[in-house]
Steps between C-alpha positions, in 0.01 A plus 500: 500500500411666828862613540484673163181686589649598835814628328294713260291633789817610679623682191170690472433570867844652570478803260126545561563515874778755448265725301207465743716567805646807328156641419372429850797646686531806279127580510473442874810706575394797286148493648617505861759772429227711340283461811786620717558806280140624489408396855194296403430155357262309277513123551354406155831614351664189650267255326698482176845435654343255747353301209843476337661376819215258568524337157875464541451331838244256358731400214792444735284303741369271228845440359655425837229286662339288228631142472604501137876508480782682683646614171267802464577660839868426449513683165291795619700533821831507315376755246377735772794465738779506240482877415542598866790258539655663190510831689779353716712434191425782251220724628517763222507243223198323645297819537586609147350179364168566674285750304380790714300721258210263422132578544203265534140619455615857538677434833879513537670163544820549703636146502801616702289558811439136611857419400657778704291446815559121501140389440599274213765331710250436778242345265765289328619352829143414599452304179834324540409391853177351365710276277684345797176395671509127418155419640333750268592308186428158647212311346188465716455158665278249325158452664427177678244248385137560584469185713801571720418612851709756681615370839686734739855393567466526878175302528553128574298261290304226673533146360188366339352182652551180303194368321434141615201270499473496882403798709596560861255341747279747680411504869308196632127551538321425829210258434305635801510855376182593324531684175418867498156583362268798486179293559308483825614235751325166480231404756642268769364145478506430877202641697569750774430390861163603638466738789335341813379710789702812558829353404686570184582203284861619492539554875545130598498162334168313496420306817499127512142485643350676204658263246280197414666170594284256310186442305293430820526854623351634181164340575 
């Protein structure tokens, strides 16, 4: 079904483009020539022919870039390029078949102008080249599942450790090492040596004469 709609779009866009390009080129050319004759210009006079050319460019861009079917650009390209190719075979017969005394909205419509200057041939070739772009008519790739994770191709993946019931033994603990705590240190149980005379209790070990030998000396 999409090929049918694309075919119909090509049949409509080709003559509409011919008319719009004719109005734009004729209006723009007559406006610029008038400026040259009188030596002054008024840029708003170019708005109307610019609108015609802009609409023609939008139609051609939509027909040649949208991913519908290559049949529409193919038909439109052949219809626009064929009259210029016919000038190589029978130029007078081709020009006689193109009406040249038409008017549209009060403006003259010289359909010979884009044919004679090769504009139709240029547009037709552009549309035909759009047909040969294979990637343009390719369907978009299907999205991946939501749970799939994207992993870069160049990043190596690390193997996950096996889940077993035994864990690796940690470093052996020293039984003499006290555990770390934030409390104040405990009070030592052994009494400190008393200071005798002018000596420091840490300067020398206690003398043997000061140590009691037996219960008799305590009397």
